[in-house]
Backbone as a printed PyTorch tensor [residue, N CA C, xyz], in Angstrom:
tensor([[[15.6010,  4.8660,  7.9150],
         [16.9000,  6.1140,  8.3090],
         [18.3950,  6.3740,  7.2190]],

        [[18.7630,  6.7920,  6.3770],
         [19.7340,  7.3350,  5.8210],
         [20.7740,  8.4190,  6.1630]],

        [[21.6960,  8.3440,  6.2610],
         [22.4860,  9.3930,  6.5070],
         [23.7500,  9.6260,  5.5380]],

        [[24.1130, 11.1640,  5.0890],
         [25.1800, 10.9510,  3.8240],
         [26.3110, 12.2240,  3.9030]],

        [[26.9480, 11.9700,  3.9270],
         [27.8570, 13.1560,  3.5020],
         [27.2380, 14.2640,  2.3170]],

        [[26.5700, 15.4000,  3.1130],
         [26.5070, 16.7840,  2.1540],
         [27.3850, 17.3660,  1.8320]],

        [[27.6130, 17.2800,  0.3860],
         [28.9340, 17.5560,  0.1950],
         [28.7440, 19.0730, -0.5800]],

        [[27.5350, 19.9490, -1.1560],
         [27.7020, 20.7460, -1.7000],
         [26.8630, 21.8760, -0.9160]],

        [[25.2860, 21.3100, -0.6690],
         [24.5620, 22.1980,  0.2460],
         [25.1650, 22.5390,  1.2300]],

        [[24.9580, 23.9240,  2.0660],
         [25.6810, 24.0860,  3.0380],
         [27.0600, 24.3610,  2.7300]],

        [[27.8600, 24.4080,  2.0760],
         [29.5310, 24.3070,  2.2130],
         [29.1810, 25.9000,  1.9670]],

        [[30.8690, 26.0800,  2.3500],
         [31.1530, 27.9250,  3.0480],
         [31.4920, 28.0800,  0.7110]],

        [[30.9770, 29.0870,  0.6550],
         [31.8680, 29.6200, -0.5630],
         [33.2850, 29.3810, -0.8610]],

        [[33.8920, 29.5460,  0.3210],
         [35.4270, 29.2960,  0.2320],
         [35.9470, 27.7590,  0.1000]],

        [[34.8860, 27.1780,  0.1930],
         [35.0940, 25.8680,  0.6300],
         [35.1140, 25.0790, -1.0860]],

        [[34.2850, 25.5840, -2.0530],
         [34.3790, 25.1770, -2.9940],
         [34.9030, 24.6860, -4.2270]],

        [[35.8880, 25.1670, -3.8400],
         [37.3530, 24.8950, -4.5360],
         [37.6670, 23.4720, -4.0280]],

        [[37.9260, 23.2300, -2.9820],
         [38.1730, 21.9330, -2.6630],
         [37.1340, 21.2650, -2.5550]],

        [[36.0550, 21.1560, -2.6560],
         [35.0320, 20.6940, -3.1580],
         [35.1230, 20.0890, -3.5850]],

        [[34.9020, 20.9190, -4.9880],
         [35.2340, 20.0290, -6.3370],
         [36.2720, 19.5170, -6.7040]],

        [[37.5650, 20.1550, -5.8190],
         [38.5190, 19.1060, -6.2360],
         [38.6150, 17.5650, -5.7760]],

        [[37.8020, 17.9910, -4.2610],
         [37.9090, 16.0290, -3.8440],
         [36.3690, 15.3430, -4.2030]],

        [[35.8040, 16.0490, -4.8510],
         [34.5530, 15.2020, -5.1360],
         [34.3270, 13.6210, -5.6450]],

        [[35.4300, 13.1870, -5.4600],
         [35.4460, 12.3970, -5.8020],
         [36.1320, 11.1080, -4.2890]],

        [[36.4150, 11.9580, -3.6520],
         [36.7870, 11.2140, -1.9560],
         [36.0510, 10.3490, -1.4560]],

        [[36.7370,  9.6930, -0.9240],
         [35.7110,  9.2080,  0.2050],
         [34.9730,  9.8790,  1.5910]],

        [[34.2840,  9.5120,  2.2940],
         [33.7380, 10.9410,  3.2370],
         [34.3310, 11.4080,  3.5860]],

        [[35.4550, 10.3050,  4.4060],
         [36.8980, 11.2800,  5.6510],
         [37.7360, 11.8090,  5.3830]],

        [[37.9780, 11.5800,  3.6260],
         [39.0370, 12.7090,  3.6160],
         [38.3160, 14.1540,  2.7630]],

        [[37.2390, 13.4660,  2.2720],
         [36.4950, 15.1380,  1.6100],
         [36.0230, 15.7720,  3.2220]],

        [[35.4350, 15.1750,  4.2370],
         [35.3340, 15.9070,  5.3430],
         [36.6410, 16.9610,  5.5820]],

        [[37.7820, 16.0080,  5.6510],
         [39.0730, 16.5310,  6.0990],
         [39.4660, 18.1180,  5.1040]],

        [[39.0060, 18.3290,  3.6710],
         [39.3380, 18.8380,  2.7280],
         [38.3410, 20.1600,  2.9100]],

        [[36.8730, 19.6710,  3.2880],
         [35.9500, 20.6850,  3.6010],
         [35.1950, 20.8160,  4.7920]],

        [[36.0500, 21.5200,  5.7050],
         [35.5730, 21.3700,  6.9680],
         [33.9730, 22.1180,  6.8580]],

        [[33.6010, 22.4590,  5.8820],
         [31.9670, 22.8230,  6.3360],
         [31.3360, 22.0020,  5.6480]],

        [[31.6560, 20.9260,  4.8650],
         [30.6440, 20.0120,  5.0680],
         [30.5840, 19.4320,  6.1980]],

        [[28.6240, 18.9030,  6.0070],
         [27.9260, 18.6790,  7.1690],
         [27.1040, 16.9370,  6.7390]],

        [[26.7650, 16.2610,  7.6560],
         [25.9140, 15.1820,  7.5800],
         [24.6390, 15.3380,  7.5930]],

        [[23.8600, 14.9470,  6.7540],
         [22.1820, 14.8180,  6.6420],
         [21.4510, 13.3760,  6.4940]],

        [[20.4400, 13.9140,  6.8690],
         [19.8110, 12.2640,  6.5770],
         [18.3280, 12.6010,  6.0170]],

        [[17.7480, 11.1220,  5.7430],
         [17.0570, 11.2940,  4.7430],
         [16.1090, 10.1330,  5.4530]],

        [[15.3820, 10.3860,  5.6660],
         [13.7880, 10.0180,  6.5410],
         [13.1120,  9.5320,  5.2750]],

        [[13.2950,  7.4090,  5.1950],
         [12.6680,  6.8280,  4.0740],
         [10.8280,  6.4600,  4.6650]],

        [[10.7710,  6.3880,  5.6850],
         [ 9.2360,  6.2460,  6.3860],
         [ 9.3660,  7.4280,  7.8590]],

        [[ 8.2690,  8.6050,  6.9640],
         [ 8.0730,  9.6730,  8.3000],
         [ 7.3880,  8.7440,  9.1200]],

        [[ 6.4410,  7.9340,  8.9480],
         [ 5.7600,  7.5980,  9.6730],
         [ 6.1000,  7.2110, 11.1310]],

        [[ 7.1370,  6.9490, 10.9640],
         [ 8.0760,  6.0790, 12.1400],
         [ 8.5860,  6.7020, 13.3860]],

        [[ 8.8390,  8.2370, 12.2590],
         [ 9.7820,  9.3340, 13.1080],
         [ 8.4790,  9.9980, 14.1910]],

        [[ 8.5480,  9.9510, 15.7590],
         [ 8.0780, 10.1650, 16.6160],
         [ 8.2630, 12.1350, 17.0810]],

        [[ 9.5080, 12.2370, 16.2450],
         [ 9.9390, 14.1610, 16.9680],
         [11.2600, 13.7770, 16.3790]],

        [[11.5880, 15.2470, 16.0050],
         [13.2970, 15.2980, 15.6570],
         [13.9000, 16.7040, 16.1840]],

        [[14.8350, 16.2290, 17.7460],
         [15.3310, 17.3900, 18.1490],
         [16.5280, 17.1020, 17.3150]],

        [[17.0670, 19.0990, 17.6770],
         [18.7050, 19.4280, 16.7860],
         [19.4020, 19.7450, 18.3700]],

        [[20.4070, 18.3960, 17.8380],
         [21.4360, 18.4400, 19.1750],
         [23.0540, 19.2230, 18.7060]],

        [[23.5950, 20.0380, 19.2990],
         [24.5090, 20.9130, 19.4620],
         [25.6250, 20.1680, 19.9910]]])
């Protein structure tokens, strides 16, 4: 599995200008300026996943 900061999908409309301005910034900096950004997961080998649970 791979985790990445999703910089555009799910970002609030009011944060798009800051997202564009800080597009090249490291993840930590980007997430500070674009608080609606969130991490996503890519499952590289689906056969190893037994279950997925959302934890809030």
